[in-house]
C-alpha positions as CSV (number, residue, x, y, z in Angstrom):
1,M,0.0,0.0,-0.1
2,A,1.5,3.3,-1.0
3,K,1.7,5.5,1.8
4,K,-0.2,9.1,2.2
5,N,1.9,12.2,1.2
6,D,1.3,15.7,-0.1
7,R,2.2,14.5,-3.5
8,P,-0.3,12.7,-5.4
9,T,0.3,8.9,-6.2
10,I,-0.3,7.6,-9.9
11,M,-1.7,4.1,-9.9
12,F,-1.4,1.8,-12.5
13,N,-2.6,-1.7,-13.4
14,I,0.0,-4.0,-15.0
15,M,-1.7,-6.0,-17.8
16,F,0.1,-9.2,-19.0
17,S,-1.0,-10.6,-22.5
18,E,0.6,-13.5,-23.5
19,N,0.7,-14.1,-27.4
20,E,1.1,-17.6,-29.4
21,N,4.5,-17.4,-29.3
22,G,5.0,-17.1,-25.6
23,E,6.4,-13.9,-25.6
24,V,4.4,-11.4,-22.9
25,G,3.8,-7.9,-23.9
26,V,3.4,-5.3,-21.4
27,F,1.0,-2.4,-21.3
28,T,-0.5,0.0,-18.2
29,V,-3.5,1.6,-17.5
30,P,-3.7,5.0,-15.5
31,K,-6.1,5.1,-12.7
32,N,-6.0,7.8,-10.7
33,N,-8.7,10.4,-8.8
34,H,-6.4,13.3,-8.6
35,T,-4.8,13.7,-11.9
36,S,-6.4,14.4,-15.2
37,G,-4.8,11.0,-16.7
38,V,-1.4,10.2,-18.0
39,T,-1.1,9.2,-22.1
40,I,0.8,6.2,-22.7
41,D,1.4,4.6,-26.2
42,I,0.5,1.2,-26.0
43,K,1.9,-0.8,-28.5
44,K,0.6,-4.0,-29.9
45,P,2.8,-6.9,-30.6
46,G,4.2,-7.3,-34.0
47,Q,2.5,-10.6,-34.3
48,Y,-1.1,-9.2,-33.8
49,L,-0.2,-6.2,-36.5
50,I,-2.1,-6.5,-40.1
51,N,-0.1,-5.2,-43.1
52,H,-3.0,-3.8,-44.5
53,H,-0.7,-3.0,-47.7
54,D,-0.6,-6.9,-48.2
55,N,-4.2,-7.1,-48.3
56,T,-5.4,-5.3,-51.6
57,D,-6.3,-8.5,-53.3
58,D,-10.0,-9.1,-53.6
59,V,-10.7,-12.2,-51.6
60,T,-12.5,-13.9,-55.0
61,T,-9.4,-13.4,-57.0
62,N,-6.6,-14.9,-54.4
63,Q,-4.3,-16.5,-57.0
64,N,-3.0,-18.7,-54.3
65,I,-5.9,-21.0,-53.5
66,I,-7.4,-20.7,-56.7
67,S,-4.4,-22.1,-58.5
68,N,-5.0,-24.9,-56.1
69,I,-8.4,-25.7,-58.0
70,S,-7.9,-24.5,-61.6
71,D,-7.3,-27.6,-63.1
72,T,-9.6,-29.9,-61.4
73,E,-12.9,-28.7,-59.4
74,N,-12.6,-29.4,-55.8
75,V,-15.8,-30.8,-54.7
76,I,-17.0,-32.7,-51.4
77,T,-17.2,-36.3,-52.5
78,D,-20.6,-37.2,-53.5
79,Q,-21.8,-40.8,-52.2
80,S,-23.7,-41.3,-55.6
81,T,-20.5,-40.8,-57.1
82,Q,-18.0,-42.7,-55.1
83,T,-16.4,-45.6,-56.2
84,K,-13.4,-45.9,-53.5
85,S,-13.8,-45.9,-49.6
86,E,-12.4,-42.2,-50.2
87,D,-14.4,-39.7,-47.4
88,F,-14.3,-36.2,-47.3
89,D,-12.5,-36.3,-44.1
90,S,-9.3,-37.8,-45.2
91,N,-9.2,-35.9,-48.4
92,L,-7.2,-32.8,-47.2
93,S,-5.1,-34.6,-44.5
94,R,-4.2,-37.2,-46.8
95,S,-3.0,-35.5,-50.0
96,T,-1.3,-32.3,-48.4
97,N,1.9,-31.3,-46.5
98,Y,2.4,-28.6,-44.7
99,Q,6.0,-27.2,-44.3
100,E,7.8,-24.0,-43.3
101,H,9.4,-22.5,-46.7
102,Q,11.4,-19.0,-46.2
103,G,9.4,-17.9,-43.5
104,Q,5.9,-18.7,-44.5
105,S,3.7,-21.8,-44.7
106,V,3.7,-23.8,-47.8
107,L,1.0,-26.0,-49.4
108,I,2.4,-29.3,-51.4
109,T,-0.5,-31.1,-53.2
110,S,0.2,-34.8,-53.8
111,T,-2.4,-36.0,-56.0
112,S,-1.3,-39.2,-56.2
113,E,-2.6,-40.3,-53.0
114,C,-5.9,-39.9,-53.2
115,S,-8.9,-39.3,-55.8
116,I,-11.6,-36.8,-55.5
117,S,-15.0,-37.0,-57.2
118,T,-16.5,-34.8,-59.2
119,E,-20.4,-34.0,-59.1
120,D,-21.0,-32.3,-62.2
121,R,-19.6,-35.5,-64.2
122,G,-21.3,-37.8,-62.2
123,Q,-18.2,-40.2,-62.2
124,S,-14.9,-40.7,-60.1
125,N,-11.8,-40.1,-62.3
126,D,-8.2,-40.4,-60.9
127,I,-6.7,-37.0,-61.0
128,N,-3.5,-37.5,-62.7
129,Q,-1.3,-34.3,-62.9
130,E,2.1,-33.2,-61.7
131,N,2.3,-31.9,-58.1
132,K,2.1,-28.2,-57.8
133,L,3.4,-25.7,-55.0
134,I,1.0,-23.7,-53.6
135,T,1.6,-20.8,-51.5
136,V,-0.9,-20.6,-48.5
137,Q,-0.5,-17.6,-46.3
138,D,-1.9,-19.4,-43.3
139,H,0.9,-19.2,-40.5
140,H,-1.1,-21.5,-38.2
141,P,0.7,-24.6,-38.0
142,M,-1.9,-27.2,-39.1
143,S,-2.0,-29.6,-36.3
144,D,-4.0,-33.0,-36.0
145,T,-7.8,-33.0,-36.4
146,S,-9.0,-34.0,-32.7
147,T,-12.6,-33.9,-31.1
148,D,-11.5,-30.7,-29.5
149,L,-11.3,-27.7,-31.8
150,D,-9.1,-25.2,-30.6
151,F,-9.6,-21.2,-30.8
152,P,-7.2,-18.5,-30.5
153,S,-8.4,-17.9,-27.0
154,I,-7.8,-21.2,-25.5
155,S,-4.7,-23.3,-25.6
156,R,-5.2,-27.0,-26.6
157,G,-6.0,-29.4,-23.7
158,Q,-6.9,-26.2,-21.3
159,K,-10.2,-25.2,-20.4
160,K,-10.2,-21.7,-19.0
161,I,-12.7,-19.7,-17.8
162,Y,-12.2,-15.9,-18.8
163,E,-13.0,-13.1,-16.3
164,P,-12.8,-9.0,-17.6
165,I,-9.6,-8.1,-17.1
166,Y,-11.3,-4.5,-16.5
167,H,-14.1,-2.6,-17.9
168,L,-14.2,-1.1,-21.3
169,A,-16.7,1.5,-20.9
170,P,-14.8,4.2,-19.4
171,L,-12.1,3.8,-21.9
172,V,-14.9,4.7,-25.0
173,K,-14.5,8.4,-25.1
174,E,-10.6,8.5,-25.3
175,S,-10.3,5.3,-27.6
176,V,-11.0,5.7,-31.9
177,V,-11.2,2.0,-31.8
178,L,-13.8,1.4,-28.9
179,S,-15.8,4.3,-29.8
180,N,-16.2,3.0,-33.3
181,L,-17.2,-0.5,-32.6
182,V,-19.9,0.8,-30.3
183,M,-21.1,3.1,-32.7
184,L,-21.2,-0.1,-35.0
185,G,-23.1,-1.9,-32.3
186,V,-20.6,-4.1,-30.8
187,S,-21.2,-5.6,-27.5
188,L,-18.1,-4.4,-25.0
189,A,-19.7,-6.5,-22.1
190,E,-19.5,-9.8,-24.4
191,I,-16.3,-8.9,-25.1
192,E,-15.0,-8.9,-21.8
193,K,-16.5,-12.1,-20.9
194,Q,-14.3,-13.5,-23.4
195,G,-11.2,-12.4,-22.2
196,A,-10.5,-10.0,-25.2
197,A,-10.5,-6.5,-23.6
198,D,-6.8,-6.7,-23.1
199,M,-6.5,-7.3,-26.8
200,L,-9.3,-5.0,-28.0
201,V,-7.2,-2.2,-26.5
202,Q,-3.9,-2.5,-28.2
203,L,-5.6,-2.6,-31.5
204,N,-4.8,0.1,-34.4
205,Y,-8.5,1.4,-36.0
206,E,-6.7,1.5,-39.5
207,N,-4.7,-1.3,-39.7
208,D,-6.4,-3.6,-37.7
209,V,-10.2,-2.8,-37.4
210,Q,-10.9,-1.6,-40.9
211,P,-9.2,-4.2,-42.8
212,L,-11.6,-7.1,-41.1
213,L,-14.5,-4.8,-41.7
214,L,-13.6,-4.2,-45.1
215,F,-12.9,-8.1,-45.4
216,L,-16.4,-9.4,-44.0
217,K,-18.0,-6.9,-46.7
218,E,-16.6,-8.5,-49.4
219,I,-17.4,-11.8,-48.9
220,G,-21.2,-10.6,-48.2
221,V,-21.8,-10.2,-44.2
222,A,-24.6,-7.3,-44.6
223,D,-23.7,-4.0,-42.7
224,A,-26.2,-5.0,-39.9
225,D,-24.8,-8.2,-38.9
226,L,-21.0,-6.7,-38.9
227,C,-21.3,-6.1,-35.1
228,R,-22.6,-9.8,-34.2
229,V,-19.7,-11.2,-36.0
230,I,-17.5,-9.5,-34.3
231,T,-19.1,-9.7,-30.7
232,K,-19.2,-13.4,-30.9
233,N,-15.5,-13.7,-32.3
234,P,-13.5,-10.7,-31.3
235,F,-10.3,-12.6,-31.4
236,L,-11.0,-12.4,-35.3
237,F,-8.9,-8.9,-35.3
238,K,-6.1,-11.2,-34.5
239,A,-6.0,-13.2,-37.6
240,E,-4.0,-12.5,-40.7
241,I,-6.2,-11.3,-43.6
242,T,-4.7,-13.4,-45.8
243,D,-5.6,-16.5,-43.3
244,L,-9.1,-15.8,-43.4
245,K,-9.1,-15.6,-47.3
246,V,-7.6,-18.7,-47.8
247,R,-10.3,-20.5,-45.2
248,I,-13.3,-18.8,-47.5
249,N,-11.6,-19.8,-50.8
250,Y,-11.6,-23.5,-49.3
251,L,-15.2,-23.4,-48.6
252,R,-15.7,-21.8,-52.3
253,S,-13.5,-24.6,-53.6
254,K,-16.2,-27.0,-51.8
255,R,-18.8,-25.7,-53.8
256,F,-20.3,-23.2,-50.7
257,S,-22.2,-20.4,-52.7
258,K,-21.3,-16.8,-51.5
259,V,-24.5,-16.3,-50.1
260,N,-24.2,-19.7,-48.0
261,I,-20.6,-18.4,-47.0
262,A,-21.8,-15.1,-45.8
263,S,-24.6,-17.0,-43.7
264,I,-22.3,-19.0,-42.2
265,V,-19.6,-16.1,-41.1
266,T,-23.1,-14.5,-39.9
267,R,-24.6,-17.0,-37.6
268,N,-21.3,-18.8,-36.2
269,S,-18.1,-16.4,-37.1
270,K,-16.2,-18.9,-34.6
271,A,-16.0,-21.1,-38.0
272,L,-13.4,-18.7,-39.7
273,S,-11.0,-19.0,-36.6
274,L,-10.9,-22.8,-37.4
275,T,-7.8,-23.8,-39.9
276,V,-8.3,-25.2,-43.3
277,E,-7.3,-28.4,-42.2
278,Q,-9.8,-28.1,-39.2
279,L,-12.6,-27.3,-41.7
280,D,-12.5,-30.0,-43.9
281,G,-11.8,-32.6,-40.7
282,Q,-15.1,-31.1,-39.5
283,L,-17.1,-31.2,-43.1
284,G,-15.6,-34.8,-43.5
285,Y,-17.0,-36.0,-40.0
286,Y,-20.5,-35.2,-40.9
287,Q,-20.2,-37.0,-44.1
288,K,-18.9,-40.0,-42.6
289,Q,-21.1,-40.4,-39.7
290,F,-24.4,-39.6,-41.6
291,K,-23.1,-40.9,-45.3
292,L,-23.9,-37.5,-46.9
293,S,-23.7,-36.4,-50.1
294,G,-21.6,-33.3,-51.0
295,S,-24.7,-31.1,-51.6
296,E,-26.0,-32.6,-48.2
297,V,-22.9,-31.5,-46.6
298,R,-23.6,-28.2,-47.4
299,Q,-27.4,-28.1,-46.9
300,S,-26.8,-29.4,-43.5
301,M,-24.2,-27.2,-42.9
302,T,-25.7,-24.0,-43.9
303,K,-29.1,-24.7,-41.8
304,C,-26.9,-25.1,-39.0
305,P,-23.5,-23.4,-39.3
306,K,-22.7,-24.0,-35.2
307,L,-22.2,-28.0,-36.2
308,I,-18.9,-26.6,-37.4
309,T,-17.4,-25.9,-34.6
310,Q,-19.5,-28.4,-32.7
311,K,-17.1,-30.8,-30.4
312,R,-17.7,-34.2,-32.0
313,F,-17.7,-36.1,-28.5
314,R,-21.3,-34.5,-28.6
315,V,-22.4,-35.1,-31.7
316,Q,-21.4,-39.0,-31.2
317,A,-23.0,-38.8,-27.8
318,I,-26.9,-37.6,-29.7
319,K,-26.3,-39.9,-32.4
320,E,-25.6,-42.7,-30.2
321,D,-28.9,-41.9,-27.9
322,L,-30.8,-42.0,-30.8
323,L,-29.8,-45.2,-32.0
324,D,-29.3,-47.2,-29.1
325,I,-31.8,-45.5,-26.6
326,L,-34.4,-44.5,-28.3
327,G,-34.5,-46.8,-30.9
328,F,-34.4,-45.1,-34.2
329,T,-32.6,-46.5,-37.0
330,Q,-29.6,-45.4,-39.1
331,S,-31.9,-44.1,-42.3
332,E,-34.1,-42.5,-39.7
333,V,-31.0,-40.3,-37.8
334,K,-30.1,-39.6,-41.3
335,K,-33.3,-38.1,-42.2
336,M,-33.8,-36.4,-38.9
337,F,-30.7,-34.5,-39.3
338,M,-31.1,-33.8,-42.8
339,L,-34.6,-32.0,-41.4
340,S,-33.7,-30.7,-38.5
341,P,-29.3,-30.1,-38.1
342,N,-29.9,-28.6,-34.5
343,I,-31.1,-32.0,-33.2
344,L,-27.5,-32.5,-32.6
345,L,-27.0,-29.4,-30.5
346,T,-29.8,-30.3,-28.0
347,H,-29.3,-31.6,-24.6
348,I,-29.2,-35.5,-24.5
349,K,-31.9,-35.0,-21.1
350,Q,-34.3,-33.0,-23.2
351,L,-33.9,-35.4,-26.3
352,S,-34.9,-38.5,-24.2
353,A,-37.5,-37.0,-22.4
354,N,-39.2,-35.5,-25.2
355,F,-39.2,-38.9,-27.1
356,D,-40.6,-40.3,-23.7
357,Y,-43.4,-38.4,-23.5
358,L,-44.2,-38.4,-27.1
359,H,-43.7,-42.3,-27.2
360,N,-45.4,-43.3,-23.9
361,V,-48.2,-40.7,-23.2
362,M,-48.9,-39.5,-26.2
363,G,-48.6,-42.8,-28.2
364,L,-46.6,-41.7,-31.2
365,S,-44.5,-44.0,-33.3
366,H,-41.1,-43.3,-34.6
367,K,-42.7,-42.6,-37.8
368,D,-45.0,-40.4,-36.6
369,V,-41.9,-38.3,-34.7
370,L,-39.6,-38.4,-38.0
371,M,-42.9,-36.3,-39.7
372,W,-41.4,-33.4,-37.8
373,P,-38.3,-33.8,-35.7
374,Q,-38.1,-30.4,-34.4
375,I,-40.4,-31.3,-31.6
376,F,-37.0,-32.6,-29.7
377,Q,-36.0,-29.0,-29.6
378,T,-39.1,-27.8,-27.8
379,I,-39.0,-27.3,-23.9
380,T,-40.5,-30.6,-22.6
381,D,-43.1,-28.4,-20.0
382,R,-44.4,-26.7,-23.1
383,L,-45.1,-30.0,-25.0
384,K,-46.6,-31.5,-21.9
385,R,-48.8,-28.5,-20.8
386,R,-50.6,-28.2,-24.5
387,H,-51.0,-31.9,-24.9
388,Q,-52.7,-32.1,-21.7
389,F,-54.7,-29.0,-22.6
390,L,-56.0,-30.7,-25.8
391,A,-56.7,-34.1,-23.6
392,S,-59.1,-32.4,-21.6
393,L,-61.0,-31.1,-24.6
394,G,-60.9,-34.4,-26.2
395,R,-58.7,-32.9,-29.3
396,D,-55.4,-34.8,-28.8
397,Q,-55.9,-36.6,-32.1
398,Y,-52.3,-36.5,-33.7
399,D,-53.5,-39.2,-36.5
400,P,-53.5,-37.5,-40.0
401,K,-55.5,-40.1,-41.2
402,K,-58.5,-39.1,-38.8
403,E,-60.5,-36.1,-38.6
404,N,-59.1,-32.9,-36.5
405,F,-55.7,-34.1,-36.9
406,V,-52.8,-32.1,-34.8
407,S,-49.8,-31.6,-36.2
408,L,-46.3,-32.0,-33.8
409,H,-45.6,-28.6,-35.5
410,D,-49.3,-26.8,-34.5
411,L,-48.9,-28.5,-31.2
412,V,-45.6,-26.3,-29.8
413,S,-45.6,-23.5,-32.0
414,G,-47.1,-20.0,-32.1
415,T,-48.3,-18.2,-29.0
416,D,-50.2,-19.7,-26.3
417,N,-53.0,-17.2,-27.8
418,Y,-52.5,-18.5,-31.5
419,F,-52.8,-22.2,-30.1
420,S,-55.8,-21.7,-28.1
421,E,-58.2,-20.2,-30.4
422,N,-56.8,-22.1,-33.9
423,V,-55.4,-25.3,-32.7
424,A,-57.4,-26.4,-29.6
425,K,-60.7,-24.4,-30.8
426,S,-61.1,-23.0,-27.5
427,T,-60.2,-19.4,-26.0
428,I,-57.1,-18.1,-23.8
429,E,-59.0,-17.7,-20.7
430,L,-60.2,-21.3,-20.7
431,H,-56.4,-22.4,-21.7
432,D,-54.9,-19.9,-18.8
433,D,-57.5,-21.4,-16.1
434,F,-56.4,-25.2,-17.1
435,I,-52.9,-24.3,-16.7
436,K,-53.3,-23.3,-13.0
437,T,-54.8,-26.3,-12.2
438,L,-51.6,-28.5,-13.2
């Protein structure tokens, strides 16, 4: 504790931040009630700086990645055209080698080890061409794909709970970066919870913030959604724009449209933090687990982008629960997955509780549930309340072949007022009075 004297004491909070190379950067934030403040030049570590002069190439004309797919169209392996036991999960990992060459990562493609099927031609042809050396501006070393995906904020094998180092709100008026992000609609409170506050105050607006915003607009993210992307994944500011371009072009090489890519980035911006190898492994995993074609992979990932960064052990647990506990077949699980990919994000307890009520209380078969698998995502209490209200009126009729059929969608969708009048053919007053008796 500082001793009291006649001269005001300037207190500093010393913040340490460890970068990816293990180096520790130090910066200070002045805090003092007696002085007007001390201005300190905070310099961001070199590895966080983005040279915007190197990012003038348009995303759609990135020659480095386009040269990788110029001769043959690299698409996701389609089950209907597959002639070998190759899957999408192994296409990249078995055919590529990452090396360090003159200070940057290079990708050596060996096309002799695997064959990639093309959906347009409807047949599988071995690709016989010379090996190509393609410079890849992705400076993150490719590691083996595991069930745990790594993000910039969390080291491999660690589960670290971040707490805000300090509040960013008092610094907004004096920081060009923070003030502009606030005007954009970014939630600083959410960024603090992710442990990105110390990283954010080190950014330079022209060198770090503007290039990322321009990149997001180039790939189709709407202006109104920029705040959502940054709020959910502020660590994109640490990534090199050239790395992000490589990942976007990888998705394009797998025939994801520009609209679909923009939707994926908007709804799950953490997908951009995955390396090309991790993206390839994730997409290949779903293709192998559910025996999907290339178009089915694209369709399911666009419907539910969160699956791209979902932990594999959780996906496997849901699948095993559907097969072993609930008694669905492999083909039925695939059908549910295609109709509602979000089912893989549902908690196992809710999944089991809903099926138990649907099957054992409401008397629905597996086939009935397959008509609308989104029912698994409904809160169990809501399902019970509405069924019991219909049963009290004698309108709990779920057979589509009979009169007064009530679909599962109508059972759990809409407001209570809409449900009471249009589905139960009653009134909201009777509905509320019945709920009080439960």
